[in-house]
N, C-alpha and C positions, 0 to 999 in steps of 0.2 A: 730454520731449515728443517724440512720434514722428509722422512723416508720410512718405508714400511719394514725394512730389515732391522737387524740388531746392532748395526753401526760398526761391527768389528772388522769387516773386510771390504767395505764399499769405498774404494779409492777415489772414484769420481766425486762422490759427495764430500769426502775428506778434502780433496783439492779445492772444491768450491768454498768450503768453510775457511780454508787457509787464505784464499784470495780475498774473501770478504773481510777477514781480519786485517789484511794488508791495506784494504780500502777504508779502514777506520771503523768497521762494524764490530760490535760485541756479539759474537755468534753463539746461539744455542741450537744444537742439533738434537732433534727429537726422533726417536725410533721406538723399538719395542724389545722386550726381553723374552727369550724363549727358553725352553728346558735345556737346550744345547748351547746356549750363549756362553762365550768365553769372556774372561775379564777384559775390560777395555784398557788400552794403553793410555798413558797420560798424553793429552794433546793441548795445544794452546788456544782451545775454545771449550765452551761448556757442552756437556752431553747429558741427555736424559732418556732413559729407556722405560717406556710404560710397561707395567705388568698387567697382562690381560687374562681373563679366565679361559679363553679359547686360543688355539694356535693355528687353526685352519678352518675353512668352510665359511658359510654365510654369517654365522654368529661372530666369528673372528673379525671379519671385515666390518660388520656393524659396530662392534665394540671399539675397534681401532678408530674408525671415523668419528664416532661420538666422542671418544676420549681425546682424540687429536683436536677436534673442534673446540672443546672447552679449554684445553691447554693453550691453544693459540689465542682464544678469546680473552683469557685471564692474564696474559703476559703482555708487557709493554713491547711494542715492536714498530720499527720503521719500514721494514721490508719482510715480506713472506716469500719463501723459496720452496716450491713444491717439486718433488721428484717422483715422476711417474703418475699414471692416472689414478692409482689407488690412494694417493694423498691429495688429489686436486680439489675435490668437493669441499672439505673443510677449509682449506687454504683460500679458495675462491670466495666462499661465503664470508669468512672473517676479514679478508682483505677489503671487501666491499663495505662491511659493517664499520670497519675502522678507517676507511678511506685511505688505505696504504697501498703501496706498489706490490705487485706479485710477479715473480719470475717462475716460469714452468719449464722443467727439463724432462723430456721424454727419452728414457734410456733405450727404448725399442718401439716398434710399432705395436703397441700394447695389446690391442684387441685381437690381434692375429697370432698370438702365441699358441702353441699346440694345446696347452692346458685349458685354453678357452675355446678354440675351434672345435674341440671334441665335446664341448658342452654348450650348445647353441643358446639355451635359455640364459645361462650366466653371461655368455658373450654379449647377448642383446642388452643386458643391463648395463654393462660397461660401455657399449656403443652408444647407448642413450645418454650416458653422462658425458662421453666424449663429444657427441654431436651438440649437446646443450652448451657446454662451457668452452671448448677449444676455440671456436670462432670469436669469442669475446676477449681472448688473451692478446695483450700488447707485446709482452716480452716472453718469448718462447725459444727454447733450444732443443736440438736433438742430435743424435750421434753420427749421422752421415748424410750425404746429399740425397741418396736414394730414398731414405725414410722421410727426409724433409719434403721431397717431391710428392710422396704418397699423401702426406698430411695436407699439402697444398691442393692436390687434386680432390681430396675428400672434403675439406672444410674451408678452402680458400685462405688458409693461414700461412704466413711467411715465417718459417722457423729458421733461426740461425743455426749453422752447423758447428758443433764443438765435439770433435772426436775424442774418445776416451783414451788418451795417450799418456804413458807414464812420464813422470818428471825425469829430467836428465840427472842421474845420480852416479857418481863414481864409486864403485864398490871397493871397500877396504876390509881387510880382515875376513875374507871369504872362508867359511867352513869347508873342510875337506869332505870328500865322499864318505869316508869312514865316520866322521863326526855326524854326518846326516843319515847314517845307516843305509847307505847305498853301496852296492857291490863294486869292488875295485877292479875286477877282471872282466866286466861287461859294460857295453855301452848302454846309455840310458835314453829311452824315448819317453817324453812327458806329455801327459794330457792333464791340464790344470784348469781350474775355474770354480766359481761358486754356483754354477748352474749346469752341472753335468746331468742333463736330463735326456729324455727320449729324442730321437732324431738328430743326435749330435755326434754320431759315429763312434760312440764309446763301446757299444757292444761289438761292432766289427773290429775295433782296435784290439780288444781283448782276444777275440777269436783268432786274429792275425798272429798272435804270439804263439799259437800252435806250430807255426812254420818258421819261427825265428829262435835260434839257439843261443846266439852270442850277444843278446841284449835283454834288458828288462823294460817293462812298461811301468812307469810311475804314474799312478792316477792320484792327483793331489787336489782335494777340494770336496765339495758336497753336491748333492743333487738327487732327484727322484730315482734315477736308474742305478745308483750305487748298489743296493741290495741285489738287483738282477746281475750286475757285473760280478759280484762276489760268488753268486751261484754258478755263473759260467766258469769262473776260475776253478771252483771245486769240480764241476762237471768234466772239465778237460785236464784236470791235474796240472794247473798252471801256477801253483803256489810259489814256485821258484822263478817264475817269469813275470809275474805281475805283483806290484807293490801298491798297497793302498795307504794313503795318508790323509787325515782329515783336514778341513780348511784351517788355515792358520794366519797370523798377521802377515801383512803384505811383504815386509822385509824378509821374514823367514821363508815365505813361499818363493820369493825371488832368489834366495840363497840356493834352494833346491833347483830352480829353473836354470841358474848359471851352471850347474853341474851336469845338465842334460846335453845330449848330442843331437837331438832332433825333437822339435815341438809339433804337436798335432793340433790342427784346427779343422775339424771335419763335420761341421754342421751341414745338414742335408737341405736340399731345396724342396721341403715338404709343405711349406706354408709361406705366406708373404713375409712374415717377420724374419724368418731364417734366410729367405732368398736375398734379402737386402741387408743382412746383418754385417756388422764389423766387430767381431769379438775382441774383448779386452786382451785375451791371451795372445792374440796375434802380435800385438805391440809389446807385450811382456817378453815374448820369445825374441823379438827383434832387439829389445833393450838388453837382453841377456847375451846377445851375440850368437844365437843358435839358429840353424836353418829351420825352415817351416815346411811341413807338408799340409797343404790346405785344400779345402773343397772348392769346386768350380762355382763359386758365388760371385756376384758382380763386384762387390766392394773388396772382398778377400783377394780375388784374382788380381784386381787392379794393384793392390799393395805389393803382392808377391812378385808380380811381373815387372811393375814399374821400378822397384828397388832391387830386383834380382836376388831375393833372399830365400829361394827354395823352389818347390815344384807344386803343381796342381795335381790332386789325386785323380788317377785315371779310372778308378773303380772302387766301389765299396765292398766288393767281394773279398772276404777275409784273406784268401790265398793270394789274390792279386795285390791287395793292399800290403800284405807282408812282403811280397817281392819288391814293391816300390820302396818300402821302408828300408829293406836290406840294401837295395841298390843305392839309395841316398847315403846310407851310413858308410858305404865303401866307395862312394863316388870321388873322383879326382876334383870335382867342383866343390867339395865340402869347404875347403879353405876360402874359396871365392865367395860362397854364400855367407860364411861367417864374417868376412871382411865387409861385404856389402851391408850386412845387418848392423855392424858397428858404425858404418858410415851413415846408414839411414837414420839411426837414432839421433844424430845431430840435427836432423830436420824434423823427424817425427817425435817431438817431445812437448810436454805440457807448457813449458816456458814460451814456446812459439804459439801453440794452439790456444792458450788461454786469453790471448788478446781479444778474442771474440766476446767473451764474457766480461772482461775488463772494460771494454768499450760500452757494453750494454749497461753496466753499473754506473759508469760515468754519465751516460745519457739520462738515466732516470734520476740521478742526483743533480742534474744541471738546473 
């Protein structure tokens, strides 16, 4: 199993590894170690993080792909599992050289993320890799129907849909707000995730706190825009209204999410990838039983409206966004949204969703 991150917070990949173990595989998960990597929790499969001389840019991707190629080539394997386009090339080549099966899982419409659309030369390199290898894949997954349709239109490939939904876990021994360092006298609005980047509504969420006195905004996770958010907090003297916490293990992150009163999922329709995204945090909020304020995106809107778990944002203007947050926090529908979320989690869970991958593994082993 290959992924380009540091393995510590990727729950989708973790759940794949667990399922493969249940199917009789001895799993090795390969990623990379960064200067900010946290120690890994003990898991029931093996993990290896490559140490590379670069952490970003073309040299990083070259070192990662070369290193991954040799790690895969020199290890005994019956199945290769590639996560996202940045791991596909070495997995594809080694699977062909070894005559073994390959499963590919695209966590997003990779070539249309803002980090690539703003750099057309780099984007064209990834598009060339995608065009060369995706049509040759037999076993492929992606995170929602909209993105599967995009890949089919572009490359004629039929991808199975496996949404990134949490496992159904009953929470016991939940920490208190005080133990988590959250204020006892204010409501908590949460924006969490491992990709708090540009065009995801984070800047507007921070500015909206200028107009809200009786709540705090908890920003939990990592991303490119975090330094800018901290500057906004200082600029508007919001130190008492915005709390930053770094990315952390999933169980600890969810302990914080359970203490929130409102979850934000405010990706903007600025590119194809975001337009059809279905963020992990949306399901994390639902599993925590908290209402959601989400952006007007196809997949996000469908979940919020079909399950009645919150509202669609009417505006990204900070003052109007603040008014909607405040309205939701005091709405008589708050209890209804919470109950609907708890009901929705009995349907939107990994135990149900994973049947897609389980059937795929059974098919390639037949």
